[in-house]
N, C-alpha and C positions, 0 to 999 in steps of 0.2 A: 607440902605447903604450896600455896598459890598466891600470886600477887603481881603488881606492876612495879617496874624498876623506876625509882625516883632519882638515883645517882649511882655512878659506878666509877671504879678506879682500877686501872691495870698497873701492876708493878712487876719488876723482875726480882727474882730471888738473889740474895747476896752470894750464896754458895755456888750456884751453877748458872746464874743469869737466865733462868727459865721464867716465862711469864705466868702470872696468876691474876685473879680478878676478885675484887670485893664489890658486891652489889648491895645497895640499900633498897629494900623492897617495902611496898605498902599494900595492905589489904584493908578491908573495912573495919578491922579491929585495931589497927595500928601499924607500926613499922618494925622491920626486923632486918638483920644482916645475913647475907649469903656469901660464903667463901668458896671459890673454885680454885683448889690447889693445882699445881702445875700439870699433873697427869689429867685431871678432869678438864682443866682449861684447854689443854691441847686438843682434846676430843670435842669440846662443846663451844669453843670460842665463836664459831660462825652463828650459833643460835643466840648469842648474847648481844646482838647488834640492834635490837629493837627495845621498846619499852615494855613489851609483853602484850598481854599477860602471860605469865609463866606458871608452870607446875613443876615443883622441885622434888627430887628424891635425895635423901642423904641422912646424915646423923646430926643431932643437936650437940653442940659443944658449949660447956660453961666455963669461962675463964674469968675468975674473980667476980662472979655474979652477973657477967654479961654473956648472954646466950647468942650463938650464931649457928646457922645451918651450914655444915660442910657438905656441899653439893656433890653427889655422885652422878646424877643424871638430871636432865631437865627437858621439858617439852614447852614449845611456844604454841599458844592457842591462836589460830589464825581467824581472821574475819571471814564470815560466811554470808552468802546471799540469803535473803529471807525465804526463798522457796527451795532450799536444798534438801529438805526432808530429813535432815540428820537427827538421829536419836543420840543424845549425849550419854545416856546410861545412868545407872544408879550411883556410881562413884562421883560423877560430876554433880548430880543433884545433892548428894550428901555434903559436898564441899561448898554448896551454894553457888555453883557456876551456872549461869543462864545466858542464853542468847538474847540480846536487847537491841533496840533501835536507838542509836546514839545521835549526837548533834549532826545536823546537816543530812539526816536520813541515812547515815552509815550504820550498817549492821556490825555488831561486835559482841564482846563478851562482858558479862558482869560477874564479879566474884564477891560473894558475901551475901 
């Protein structure tokens, strides 16, 4: 899944006081929740300091009709200059990810 972070909350677990993180994400279809449990958060925490956009790998969990993504891995899409010549490949195109010129002439990514 891919999207931008709109809110996040870091908590510590009751049992062993390890940190984990809940991220509220948004793409062009709506919002969804991503959970980084302690082992994943320990590995991925430095990557969660921006608004993204992110691409997540994980499993979908359904608790009482509310779905969330249990994140196993994530990638942050970085801004690129317009003349980088990068080819994003078929996976990015299938997900609707494109390089765009944003406000103020800043190049970034569009998802959807």
